[in-house]
PyMOL Python script that loads the backbone (N, CA, C, O; Angstrom):
from pymol import cmd

cmd.read_pdbstr("""\
ATOM      1  N   MET A   1     -46.402 -12.278  27.081  1.00  0.00           N
ATOM      2  CA  MET A   1     -46.608 -10.995  26.432  1.00  0.00           C
ATOM      3  C   MET A   1     -47.987 -10.475  26.848  1.00  0.00           C
ATOM      4  O   MET A   1     -48.967 -10.598  26.112  1.00  0.00           O
ATOM      5  N   SER A   2     -48.034  -9.892  28.050  1.00  0.00           N
ATOM      6  CA  SER A   2     -49.312  -9.455  28.587  1.00  0.00           C
ATOM      7  C   SER A   2     -49.701  -8.047  28.130  1.00  0.00           C
ATOM      8  O   SER A   2     -50.873  -7.678  28.204  1.00  0.00           O
ATOM      9  N   GLN A   3     -48.735  -7.263  27.662  1.00  0.00           N
ATOM     10  CA  GLN A   3     -49.036  -5.901  27.226  1.00  0.00           C
ATOM     11  C   GLN A   3     -48.967  -5.803  25.708  1.00  0.00           C
ATOM     12  O   GLN A   3     -48.132  -6.437  25.062  1.00  0.00           O
ATOM     13  N   SER A   4     -49.854  -5.004  25.164  1.00  0.00           N
ATOM     14  CA  SER A   4     -49.802  -4.789  23.730  1.00  0.00           C
ATOM     15  C   SER A   4     -48.676  -3.809  23.410  1.00  0.00           C
ATOM     16  O   SER A   4     -48.148  -3.139  24.298  1.00  0.00           O
ATOM     17  N   VAL A   5     -48.328  -3.738  22.161  1.00  0.00           N
ATOM     18  CA  VAL A   5     -47.274  -2.822  21.720  1.00  0.00           C
ATOM     19  C   VAL A   5     -47.674  -1.383  22.012  1.00  0.00           C
ATOM     20  O   VAL A   5     -46.839  -0.582  22.432  1.00  0.00           O
ATOM     21  N   LEU A   6     -48.929  -1.050  21.797  1.00  0.00           N
ATOM     22  CA  LEU A   6     -49.416   0.303  22.053  1.00  0.00           C
ATOM     23  C   LEU A   6     -49.290   0.676  23.528  1.00  0.00           C
ATOM     24  O   LEU A   6     -48.920   1.805  23.850  1.00  0.00           O
ATOM     25  N   GLN A   7     -49.589  -0.246  24.413  1.00  0.00           N
ATOM     26  CA  GLN A   7     -49.453   0.006  25.848  1.00  0.00           C
ATOM     27  C   GLN A   7     -47.996   0.216  26.232  1.00  0.00           C
ATOM     28  O   GLN A   7     -47.695   1.085  27.050  1.00  0.00           O
ATOM     29  N   ARG A   8     -47.087  -0.564  25.655  1.00  0.00           N
ATOM     30  CA  ARG A   8     -45.662  -0.394  25.961  1.00  0.00           C
ATOM     31  C   ARG A   8     -45.137   0.939  25.454  1.00  0.00           C
ATOM     32  O   ARG A   8     -44.323   1.581  26.118  1.00  0.00           O
ATOM     33  N   ILE A   9     -45.600   1.361  24.271  1.00  0.00           N
ATOM     34  CA  ILE A   9     -45.185   2.663  23.744  1.00  0.00           C
ATOM     35  C   ILE A   9     -45.691   3.784  24.642  1.00  0.00           C
ATOM     36  O   ILE A   9     -44.960   4.732  24.927  1.00  0.00           O
ATOM     37  N   ARG A  10     -46.931   3.679  25.085  1.00  0.00           N
ATOM     38  CA  ARG A  10     -47.493   4.698  25.974  1.00  0.00           C
ATOM     39  C   ARG A  10     -46.729   4.764  27.294  1.00  0.00           C
ATOM     40  O   ARG A  10     -46.459   5.857  27.794  1.00  0.00           O
ATOM     41  N   GLN A  11     -46.376   3.612  27.865  1.00  0.00           N
ATOM     42  CA  GLN A  11     -45.608   3.596  29.113  1.00  0.00           C
ATOM     43  C   GLN A  11     -44.236   4.234  28.916  1.00  0.00           C
ATOM     44  O   GLN A  11     -43.778   5.002  29.762  1.00  0.00           O
ATOM     45  N   PHE A  12     -43.583   3.918  27.806  1.00  0.00           N
ATOM     46  CA  PHE A  12     -42.282   4.526  27.515  1.00  0.00           C
ATOM     47  C   PHE A  12     -42.407   6.036  27.380  1.00  0.00           C
ATOM     48  O   PHE A  12     -41.579   6.786  27.897  1.00  0.00           O
ATOM     49  N   ASP A  13     -43.440   6.473  26.689  1.00  0.00           N
ATOM     50  CA  ASP A  13     -43.640   7.905  26.464  1.00  0.00           C
ATOM     51  C   ASP A  13     -43.933   8.639  27.763  1.00  0.00           C
ATOM     52  O   ASP A  13     -43.444   9.751  27.963  1.00  0.00           O
ATOM     53  N   GLU A  14     -44.721   8.040  28.650  1.00  0.00           N
ATOM     54  CA  GLU A  14     -45.036   8.671  29.930  1.00  0.00           C
ATOM     55  C   GLU A  14     -43.810   8.732  30.840  1.00  0.00           C
ATOM     56  O   GLU A  14     -43.683   9.654  31.646  1.00  0.00           O
ATOM     57  N   ALA A  15     -42.916   7.767  30.719  1.00  0.00           N
ATOM     58  CA  ALA A  15     -41.748   7.708  31.603  1.00  0.00           C
ATOM     59  C   ALA A  15     -40.635   8.663  31.183  1.00  0.00           C
ATOM     60  O   ALA A  15     -39.839   9.085  32.022  1.00  0.00           O
ATOM     61  N   ARG A  16     -40.566   9.004  29.919  1.00  0.00           N
ATOM     62  CA  ARG A  16     -39.463   9.856  29.463  1.00  0.00           C
ATOM     63  C   ARG A  16     -39.720  11.316  29.812  1.00  0.00           C
ATOM     64  O   ARG A  16     -40.872  11.745  29.882  1.00  0.00           O
ATOM     65  N   PRO A  17     -38.661  12.076  30.030  1.00  0.00           N
ATOM     66  CA  PRO A  17     -38.853  13.502  30.307  1.00  0.00           C
ATOM     67  C   PRO A  17     -39.206  14.259  29.026  1.00  0.00           C
ATOM     68  O   PRO A  17     -38.674  13.961  27.956  1.00  0.00           O
ATOM     69  N   GLY A  18     -40.089  15.221  29.138  1.00  0.00           N
ATOM     70  CA  GLY A  18     -40.436  16.049  27.992  1.00  0.00           C
ATOM     71  C   GLY A  18     -39.423  17.176  27.838  1.00  0.00           C
ATOM     72  O   GLY A  18     -38.532  17.340  28.672  1.00  0.00           O
ATOM     73  N   PHE A  19     -39.563  17.940  26.781  1.00  0.00           N
ATOM     74  CA  PHE A  19     -38.698  19.098  26.606  1.00  0.00           C
ATOM     75  C   PHE A  19     -39.545  20.299  26.212  1.00  0.00           C
ATOM     76  O   PHE A  19     -40.616  20.133  25.629  1.00  0.00           O
ATOM     77  N   PRO A  20     -39.083  21.497  26.519  1.00  0.00           N
ATOM     78  CA  PRO A  20     -39.883  22.694  26.231  1.00  0.00           C
ATOM     79  C   PRO A  20     -40.183  22.819  24.736  1.00  0.00           C
ATOM     80  O   PRO A  20     -39.300  22.656  23.895  1.00  0.00           O
ATOM     81  N   GLY A  21     -41.421  23.107  24.432  1.00  0.00           N
ATOM     82  CA  GLY A  21     -41.826  23.291  23.043  1.00  0.00           C
ATOM     83  C   GLY A  21     -42.051  22.009  22.275  1.00  0.00           C
ATOM     84  O   GLY A  21     -42.168  22.036  21.050  1.00  0.00           O
ATOM     85  N   GLU A  22     -42.112  20.902  22.960  1.00  0.00           N
ATOM     86  CA  GLU A  22     -42.286  19.607  22.287  1.00  0.00           C
ATOM     87  C   GLU A  22     -43.577  19.581  21.477  1.00  0.00           C
ATOM     88  O   GLU A  22     -43.591  19.075  20.355  1.00  0.00           O
ATOM     89  N   HIS A  23     -44.671  20.123  22.035  1.00  0.00           N
ATOM     90  CA  HIS A  23     -45.948  20.092  21.319  1.00  0.00           C
ATOM     91  C   HIS A  23     -45.901  20.952  20.058  1.00  0.00           C
ATOM     92  O   HIS A  23     -46.570  20.632  19.076  1.00  0.00           O
ATOM     93  N   TRP A  24     -45.120  22.041  20.067  1.00  0.00           N
ATOM     94  CA  TRP A  24     -44.998  22.873  18.864  1.00  0.00           C
ATOM     95  C   TRP A  24     -44.248  22.138  17.761  1.00  0.00           C
ATOM     96  O   TRP A  24     -44.593  22.261  16.586  1.00  0.00           O
ATOM     97  N   LEU A  25     -43.229  21.378  18.130  1.00  0.00           N
ATOM     98  CA  LEU A  25     -42.479  20.599  17.153  1.00  0.00           C
ATOM     99  C   LEU A  25     -43.359  19.513  16.531  1.00  0.00           C
ATOM    100  O   LEU A  25     -43.307  19.283  15.323  1.00  0.00           O
ATOM    101  N   VAL A  26     -44.161  18.854  17.354  1.00  0.00           N
ATOM    102  CA  VAL A  26     -45.051  17.806  16.849  1.00  0.00           C
ATOM    103  C   VAL A  26     -46.136  18.419  15.963  1.00  0.00           C
ATOM    104  O   VAL A  26     -46.507  17.836  14.944  1.00  0.00           O
ATOM    105  N   LEU A  27     -46.648  19.598  16.349  1.00  0.00           N
ATOM    106  CA  LEU A  27     -47.644  20.276  15.516  1.00  0.00           C
ATOM    107  C   LEU A  27     -47.052  20.645  14.160  1.00  0.00           C
ATOM    108  O   LEU A  27     -47.689  20.432  13.129  1.00  0.00           O
ATOM    109  N   ALA A  28     -45.853  21.191  14.153  1.00  0.00           N
ATOM    110  CA  ALA A  28     -45.197  21.551  12.892  1.00  0.00           C
ATOM    111  C   ALA A  28     -44.948  20.320  12.025  1.00  0.00           C
ATOM    112  O   ALA A  28     -45.064  20.385  10.801  1.00  0.00           O
ATOM    113  N   THR A  29     -44.609  19.206  12.655  1.00  0.00           N
ATOM    114  CA  THR A  29     -44.403  17.965  11.911  1.00  0.00           C
ATOM    115  C   THR A  29     -45.705  17.503  11.251  1.00  0.00           C
ATOM    116  O   THR A  29     -45.709  17.114  10.083  1.00  0.00           O
ATOM    117  N   GLY A  30     -46.796  17.547  11.994  1.00  0.00           N
ATOM    118  CA  GLY A  30     -48.090  17.136  11.440  1.00  0.00           C
ATOM    119  C   GLY A  30     -48.521  18.005  10.277  1.00  0.00           C
ATOM    120  O   GLY A  30     -48.966  17.493   9.250  1.00  0.00           O
ATOM    121  N   VAL A  31     -48.393  19.313  10.426  1.00  0.00           N
ATOM    122  CA  VAL A  31     -48.761  20.225   9.342  1.00  0.00           C
ATOM    123  C   VAL A  31     -47.829  20.026   8.145  1.00  0.00           C
ATOM    124  O   VAL A  31     -48.268  20.080   6.996  1.00  0.00           O
ATOM    125  N   GLY A  32     -46.550  19.796   8.416  1.00  0.00           N
ATOM    126  CA  GLY A  32     -45.593  19.546   7.338  1.00  0.00           C
ATOM    127  C   GLY A  32     -45.923  18.294   6.542  1.00  0.00           C
ATOM    128  O   GLY A  32     -45.807  18.277   5.317  1.00  0.00           O
ATOM    129  N   VAL A  33     -46.335  17.247   7.246  1.00  0.00           N
ATOM    130  CA  VAL A  33     -46.722  16.010   6.557  1.00  0.00           C
ATOM    131  C   VAL A  33     -47.957  16.256   5.697  1.00  0.00           C
ATOM    132  O   VAL A  33     -48.034  15.777   4.565  1.00  0.00           O
ATOM    133  N   TRP A  34     -48.932  17.007   6.235  1.00  0.00           N
ATOM    134  CA  TRP A  34     -50.114  17.335   5.436  1.00  0.00           C
ATOM    135  C   TRP A  34     -49.721  18.064   4.161  1.00  0.00           C
ATOM    136  O   TRP A  34     -50.164  17.704   3.070  1.00  0.00           O
ATOM    137  N   LEU A  35     -48.892  19.086   4.301  1.00  0.00           N
ATOM    138  CA  LEU A  35     -48.512  19.891   3.144  1.00  0.00           C
ATOM    139  C   LEU A  35     -47.669  19.110   2.132  1.00  0.00           C
ATOM    140  O   LEU A  35     -47.801  19.300   0.923  1.00  0.00           O
ATOM    141  N   ALA A  36     -46.811  18.237   2.637  1.00  0.00           N
ATOM    142  CA  ALA A  36     -45.921  17.487   1.748  1.00  0.00           C
ATOM    143  C   ALA A  36     -46.654  16.421   0.940  1.00  0.00           C
ATOM    144  O   ALA A  36     -46.211  16.054  -0.149  1.00  0.00           O
ATOM    145  N   THR A  37     -47.772  15.921   1.465  1.00  0.00           N
ATOM    146  CA  THR A  37     -48.437  14.799   0.794  1.00  0.00           C
ATOM    147  C   THR A  37     -49.783  15.148   0.180  1.00  0.00           C
ATOM    148  O   THR A  37     -50.398  14.287  -0.449  1.00  0.00           O
ATOM    149  N   ARG A  38     -50.259  16.357   0.334  1.00  0.00           N
ATOM    150  CA  ARG A  38     -51.628  16.664  -0.092  1.00  0.00           C
ATOM    151  C   ARG A  38     -51.844  16.629  -1.594  1.00  0.00           C
ATOM    152  O   ARG A  38     -52.974  16.411  -2.032  1.00  0.00           O
ATOM    153  N   ARG A  39     -50.826  16.832  -2.394  1.00  0.00           N
ATOM    154  CA  ARG A  39     -50.992  16.816  -3.855  1.00  0.00           C
ATOM    155  C   ARG A  39     -50.204  15.693  -4.531  1.00  0.00           C
ATOM    156  O   ARG A  39     -49.924  15.749  -5.728  1.00  0.00           O
ATOM    157  N   HIS A  40     -49.861  14.701  -3.766  1.00  0.00           N
ATOM    158  CA  HIS A  40     -49.131  13.564  -4.338  1.00  0.00           C
ATOM    159  C   HIS A  40     -50.037  12.825  -5.313  1.00  0.00           C
ATOM    160  O   HIS A  40     -51.229  12.678  -5.046  1.00  0.00           O
ATOM    161  N   PRO A  41     -49.496  12.354  -6.446  1.00  0.00           N
ATOM    162  CA  PRO A  41     -50.346  11.683  -7.442  1.00  0.00           C
ATOM    163  C   PRO A  41     -50.902  10.334  -6.993  1.00  0.00           C
ATOM    164  O   PRO A  41     -51.894   9.864  -7.551  1.00  0.00           O
ATOM    165  N   VAL A  42     -50.289   9.708  -6.004  1.00  0.00           N
ATOM    166  CA  VAL A  42     -50.749   8.396  -5.539  1.00  0.00           C
ATOM    167  C   VAL A  42     -51.700   8.584  -4.358  1.00  0.00           C
ATOM    168  O   VAL A  42     -51.357   9.211  -3.356  1.00  0.00           O
ATOM    169  N   PHE A  43     -52.901   8.027  -4.499  1.00  0.00           N
ATOM    170  CA  PHE A  43     -53.920   8.178  -3.464  1.00  0.00           C
ATOM    171  C   PHE A  43     -53.465   7.625  -2.119  1.00  0.00           C
ATOM    172  O   PHE A  43     -53.733   8.233  -1.083  1.00  0.00           O
ATOM    173  N   ALA A  44     -52.781   6.483  -2.116  1.00  0.00           N
ATOM    174  CA  ALA A  44     -52.347   5.860  -0.862  1.00  0.00           C
ATOM    175  C   ALA A  44     -51.398   6.774  -0.092  1.00  0.00           C
ATOM    176  O   ALA A  44     -51.455   6.824   1.137  1.00  0.00           O
ATOM    177  N   VAL A  45     -50.529   7.495  -0.793  1.00  0.00           N
ATOM    178  CA  VAL A  45     -49.607   8.419  -0.136  1.00  0.00           C
ATOM    179  C   VAL A  45     -50.386   9.580   0.473  1.00  0.00           C
ATOM    180  O   VAL A  45     -50.097   9.998   1.594  1.00  0.00           O
ATOM    181  N   ARG A  46     -51.367  10.101  -0.251  1.00  0.00           N
ATOM    182  CA  ARG A  46     -52.205  11.182   0.288  1.00  0.00           C
ATOM    183  C   ARG A  46     -52.962  10.716   1.521  1.00  0.00           C
ATOM    184  O   ARG A  46     -53.058  11.443   2.510  1.00  0.00           O
ATOM    185  N   LEU A  47     -53.499   9.507   1.461  1.00  0.00           N
ATOM    186  CA  LEU A  47     -54.252   8.961   2.585  1.00  0.00           C
ATOM    187  C   LEU A  47     -53.358   8.770   3.809  1.00  0.00           C
ATOM    188  O   LEU A  47     -53.708   9.192   4.911  1.00  0.00           O
ATOM    189  N   LEU A  48     -52.209   8.138   3.612  1.00  0.00           N
ATOM    190  CA  LEU A  48     -51.289   7.918   4.731  1.00  0.00           C
ATOM    191  C   LEU A  48     -50.766   9.237   5.288  1.00  0.00           C
ATOM    192  O   LEU A  48     -50.606   9.373   6.501  1.00  0.00           O
ATOM    193  N   GLY A  49     -50.499  10.208   4.421  1.00  0.00           N
ATOM    194  CA  GLY A  49     -50.059  11.519   4.883  1.00  0.00           C
ATOM    195  C   GLY A  49     -51.129  12.223   5.688  1.00  0.00           C
ATOM    196  O   GLY A  49     -50.833  12.886   6.682  1.00  0.00           O
ATOM    197  N   SER A  50     -52.360  12.081   5.264  1.00  0.00           N
ATOM    198  CA  SER A  50     -53.472  12.683   5.993  1.00  0.00           C
ATOM    199  C   SER A  50     -53.629  12.051   7.369  1.00  0.00           C
ATOM    200  O   SER A  50     -53.837  12.754   8.359  1.00  0.00           O
ATOM    201  N   VAL A  51     -53.531  10.740   7.432  1.00  0.00           N
ATOM    202  CA  VAL A  51     -53.660  10.041   8.714  1.00  0.00           C
ATOM    203  C   VAL A  51     -52.477  10.381   9.630  1.00  0.00           C
ATOM    204  O   VAL A  51     -52.673  10.691  10.806  1.00  0.00           O
ATOM    205  N   ALA A  52     -51.265  10.324   9.099  1.00  0.00           N
ATOM    206  CA  ALA A  52     -50.088  10.618   9.922  1.00  0.00           C
ATOM    207  C   ALA A  52     -50.096  12.073  10.407  1.00  0.00           C
ATOM    208  O   ALA A  52     -49.769  12.348  11.562  1.00  0.00           O
ATOM    209  N   GLY A  53     -50.463  12.981   9.537  1.00  0.00           N
ATOM    210  CA  GLY A  53     -50.549  14.380   9.942  1.00  0.00           C
ATOM    211  C   GLY A  53     -51.611  14.599  11.001  1.00  0.00           C
ATOM    212  O   GLY A  53     -51.395  15.359  11.945  1.00  0.00           O
ATOM    213  N   SER A  54     -52.755  13.945  10.858  1.00  0.00           N
ATOM    214  CA  SER A  54     -53.832  14.061  11.847  1.00  0.00           C
ATOM    215  C   SER A  54     -53.410  13.506  13.199  1.00  0.00           C
ATOM    216  O   SER A  54     -53.721  14.086  14.240  1.00  0.00           O
ATOM    217  N   VAL A  55     -52.707  12.387  13.183  1.00  0.00           N
ATOM    218  CA  VAL A  55     -52.227  11.802  14.436  1.00  0.00           C
ATOM    219  C   VAL A  55     -51.240  12.748  15.117  1.00  0.00           C
ATOM    220  O   VAL A  55     -51.302  12.933  16.332  1.00  0.00           O
ATOM    221  N   ALA A  56     -50.333  13.346  14.349  1.00  0.00           N
ATOM    222  CA  ALA A  56     -49.356  14.257  14.929  1.00  0.00           C
ATOM    223  C   ALA A  56     -50.027  15.510  15.498  1.00  0.00           C
ATOM    224  O   ALA A  56     -49.659  15.971  16.579  1.00  0.00           O
ATOM    225  N   VAL A  57     -50.995  16.057  14.788  1.00  0.00           N
ATOM    226  CA  VAL A  57     -51.693  17.247  15.281  1.00  0.00           C
ATOM    227  C   VAL A  57     -52.504  16.905  16.534  1.00  0.00           C
ATOM    228  O   VAL A  57     -52.532  17.688  17.484  1.00  0.00           O
ATOM    229  N   ALA A  58     -53.158  15.752  16.542  1.00  0.00           N
ATOM    230  CA  ALA A  58     -53.901  15.329  17.732  1.00  0.00           C
ATOM    231  C   ALA A  58     -52.957  15.121  18.910  1.00  0.00           C
ATOM    232  O   ALA A  58     -53.285  15.473  20.043  1.00  0.00           O
ATOM    233  N   ARG A  59     -51.804  14.558  18.649  1.00  0.00           N
ATOM    234  CA  ARG A  59     -50.805  14.356  19.702  1.00  0.00           C
ATOM    235  C   ARG A  59     -50.326  15.710  20.245  1.00  0.00           C
ATOM    236  O   ARG A  59     -50.145  15.868  21.452  1.00  0.00           O
ATOM    237  N   ALA A  60     -50.125  16.669  19.362  1.00  0.00           N
ATOM    238  CA  ALA A  60     -49.693  17.993  19.805  1.00  0.00           C
ATOM    239  C   ALA A  60     -50.768  18.646  20.668  1.00  0.00           C
ATOM    240  O   ALA A  60     -50.455  19.353  21.626  1.00  0.00           O
ATOM    241  N   ALA A  61     -52.024  18.410  20.332  1.00  0.00           N
ATOM    242  CA  ALA A  61     -53.109  19.038  21.075  1.00  0.00           C
ATOM    243  C   ALA A  61     -53.405  18.342  22.394  1.00  0.00           C
ATOM    244  O   ALA A  61     -53.807  18.996  23.356  1.00  0.00           O
ATOM    245  N   THR A  62     -53.215  17.036  22.458  1.00  0.00           N
ATOM    246  CA  THR A  62     -53.604  16.299  23.653  1.00  0.00           C
ATOM    247  C   THR A  62     -52.449  15.582  24.319  1.00  0.00           C
ATOM    248  O   THR A  62     -52.662  14.823  25.264  1.00  0.00           O
ATOM    249  N   GLY A  63     -51.253  15.800  23.860  1.00  0.00           N
ATOM    250  CA  GLY A  63     -50.100  15.108  24.420  1.00  0.00           C
ATOM    251  C   GLY A  63     -49.805  15.519  25.843  1.00  0.00           C
ATOM    252  O   GLY A  63     -50.709  15.910  26.581  1.00  0.00           O
ATOM    253  N   ARG A  64     -48.590  15.438  26.219  1.00  0.00           N
ATOM    254  CA  ARG A  64     -48.192  15.733  27.580  1.00  0.00           C
ATOM    255  C   ARG A  64     -48.168  17.230  27.842  1.00  0.00           C
ATOM    256  O   ARG A  64     -47.855  18.022  26.953  1.00  0.00           O
ATOM    257  N   LYS A  65     -48.498  17.606  29.058  1.00  0.00           N
ATOM    258  CA  LYS A  65     -48.413  18.988  29.532  1.00  0.00           C
ATOM    259  C   LYS A  65     -49.318  19.951  28.782  1.00  0.00           C
ATOM    260  O   LYS A  65     -48.889  21.052  28.436  1.00  0.00           O
ATOM    261  N   VAL A  66     -50.549  19.565  28.525  1.00  0.00           N
ATOM    262  CA  VAL A  66     -51.519  20.469  27.902  1.00  0.00           C
ATOM    263  C   VAL A  66     -52.122  21.328  29.016  1.00  0.00           C
ATOM    264  O   VAL A  66     -52.571  20.782  30.024  1.00  0.00           O
ATOM    265  N   PRO A  67     -52.144  22.647  28.866  1.00  0.00           N
ATOM    266  CA  PRO A  67     -52.727  23.504  29.906  1.00  0.00           C
ATOM    267  C   PRO A  67     -54.203  23.178  30.134  1.00  0.00           C
ATOM    268  O   PRO A  67     -54.937  22.891  29.188  1.00  0.00           O
ATOM    269  N   ARG A  68     -54.626  23.226  31.388  1.00  0.00           N
ATOM    270  CA  ARG A  68     -56.005  22.884  31.748  1.00  0.00           C
ATOM    271  C   ARG A  68     -57.068  23.666  30.981  1.00  0.00           C
ATOM    272  O   ARG A  68     -58.063  23.064  30.577  1.00  0.00           O
ATOM    273  N   PRO A  69     -56.914  24.986  30.756  1.00  0.00           N
ATOM    274  CA  PRO A  69     -57.970  25.702  30.026  1.00  0.00           C
ATOM    275  C   PRO A  69     -58.204  25.166  28.607  1.00  0.00           C
ATOM    276  O   PRO A  69     -59.310  25.289  28.081  1.00  0.00           O
ATOM    277  N   LEU A  70     -57.190  24.578  27.990  1.00  0.00           N
ATOM    278  CA  LEU A  70     -57.360  24.034  26.650  1.00  0.00           C
ATOM    279  C   LEU A  70     -58.114  22.710  26.650  1.00  0.00           C
ATOM    280  O   LEU A  70     -58.720  22.345  25.643  1.00  0.00           O
ATOM    281  N   LEU A  71     -58.083  21.993  27.757  1.00  0.00           N
ATOM    282  CA  LEU A  71     -58.708  20.672  27.796  1.00  0.00           C
ATOM    283  C   LEU A  71     -60.206  20.725  27.513  1.00  0.00           C
ATOM    284  O   LEU A  71     -60.753  19.797  26.917  1.00  0.00           O
ATOM    285  N   ARG A  72     -60.879  21.799  27.931  1.00  0.00           N
ATOM    286  CA  ARG A  72     -62.324  21.853  27.697  1.00  0.00           C
ATOM    287  C   ARG A  72     -62.674  22.052  26.231  1.00  0.00           C
ATOM    288  O   ARG A  72     -63.806  21.783  25.828  1.00  0.00           O
ATOM    289  N   TRP A  73     -61.724  22.520  25.424  1.00  0.00           N
ATOM    290  CA  TRP A  73     -61.970  22.751  23.997  1.00  0.00           C
ATOM    291  C   TRP A  73     -61.563  21.565  23.134  1.00  0.00           C
ATOM    292  O   TRP A  73     -61.867  21.538  21.941  1.00  0.00           O
ATOM    293  N   LEU A  74     -60.885  20.592  23.714  1.00  0.00           N
ATOM    294  CA  LEU A  74     -60.404  19.440  22.957  1.00  0.00           C
ATOM    295  C   LEU A  74     -61.352  18.261  23.159  1.00  0.00           C
ATOM    296  O   LEU A  74     -61.458  17.741  24.270  1.00  0.00           O
ATOM    297  N   PRO A  75     -62.039  17.835  22.105  1.00  0.00           N
ATOM    298  CA  PRO A  75     -63.030  16.770  22.276  1.00  0.00           C
ATOM    299  C   PRO A  75     -62.425  15.408  22.564  1.00  0.00           C
ATOM    300  O   PRO A  75     -63.125  14.526  23.062  1.00  0.00           O
ATOM    301  N   PHE A  76     -61.152  15.207  22.269  1.00  0.00           N
ATOM    302  CA  PHE A  76     -60.561  13.889  22.438  1.00  0.00           C
ATOM    303  C   PHE A  76     -59.488  13.866  23.519  1.00  0.00           C
ATOM    304  O   PHE A  76     -58.680  12.938  23.565  1.00  0.00           O
ATOM    305  N   ALA A  77     -59.468  14.873  24.390  1.00  0.00           N
ATOM    306  CA  ALA A  77     -58.467  14.920  25.467  1.00  0.00           C
ATOM    307  C   ALA A  77     -58.858  13.971  26.587  1.00  0.00           C
ATOM    308  O   ALA A  77     -60.039  13.782  26.878  1.00  0.00           O
ATOM    309  N   GLU A  78     -57.865  13.387  27.200  1.00  0.00           N
ATOM    310  CA  GLU A  78     -58.104  12.517  28.346  1.00  0.00           C
ATOM    311  C   GLU A  78     -58.104  13.395  29.589  1.00  0.00           C
ATOM    312  O   GLU A  78     -57.041  13.787  30.071  1.00  0.00           O
ATOM    313  N   ARG A  79     -59.258  13.699  30.097  1.00  0.00           N
ATOM    314  CA  ARG A  79     -59.374  14.637  31.206  1.00  0.00           C
ATOM    315  C   ARG A  79     -58.955  14.036  32.540  1.00  0.00           C
ATOM    316  O   ARG A  79     -58.751  14.774  33.504  1.00  0.00           O
ATOM    317  N   GLY A  80     -58.826  12.748  32.619  1.00  0.00           N
ATOM    318  CA  GLY A  80     -58.443  12.120  33.881  1.00  0.00           C
ATOM    319  C   GLY A  80     -56.952  12.242  34.184  1.00  0.00           C
ATOM    320  O   GLY A  80     -56.556  12.101  35.341  1.00  0.00           O
ATOM    321  N   ARG A  81     -56.137  12.493  33.207  1.00  0.00           N
ATOM    322  CA  ARG A  81     -54.686  12.566  33.403  1.00  0.00           C
ATOM    323  C   ARG A  81     -54.296  13.974  33.795  1.00  0.00           C
ATOM    324  O   ARG A  81     -55.014  14.927  33.490  1.00  0.00           O
ATOM    325  N   ASP A  82     -53.174  14.115  34.463  1.00  0.00           N
ATOM    326  CA  ASP A  82     -52.683  15.433  34.854  1.00  0.00           C
ATOM    327  C   ASP A  82     -51.932  16.047  33.691  1.00  0.00           C
ATOM    328  O   ASP A  82     -50.824  15.618  33.372  1.00  0.00           O
ATOM    329  N   HIS A  83     -52.524  17.050  33.051  1.00  0.00           N
ATOM    330  CA  HIS A  83     -51.946  17.674  31.870  1.00  0.00           C
ATOM    331  C   HIS A  83     -51.446  19.087  32.143  1.00  0.00           C
ATOM    332  O   HIS A  83     -51.070  19.797  31.211  1.00  0.00           O
ATOM    333  N   THR A  84     -51.436  19.496  33.375  1.00  0.00           N
ATOM    334  CA  THR A  84     -51.087  20.891  33.632  1.00  0.00           C
ATOM    335  C   THR A  84     -49.634  21.164  33.344  1.00  0.00           C
ATOM    336  O   THR A  84     -48.783  20.283  33.466  1.00  0.00           O
ATOM    337  N   VAL A  85     -49.363  22.377  32.967  1.00  0.00           N
ATOM    338  CA  VAL A  85     -47.984  22.796  32.659  1.00  0.00           C
ATOM    339  C   VAL A  85     -47.294  23.211  33.914  1.00  0.00           C
ATOM    340  O   VAL A  85     -46.126  23.599  33.877  1.00  0.00           O
TER     341      VAL A  85
END
""", "prot")
cmd.dss("prot")
cmd.show_as("cartoon", "prot")
cmd.util.cbc("prot")
cmd.orient("prot")
């Protein structure tokens, strides 16, 4: 077991074909998770919702096929990868 689970997930994600509007769907999912969990009475649910929503929004912003002009505005984008549309 030379690869971590995270590395295998990343390889699978890079190998699969994307679909048009994928980043918009992921962005909507992240915002939806934020809205659905922000007023939950249990702190752990709010915390997990905040983390999951943040991960989804970050993925939408830096995921596959991000236009080059946006890369300079994203502090956590991987500039070495080819993100052009």
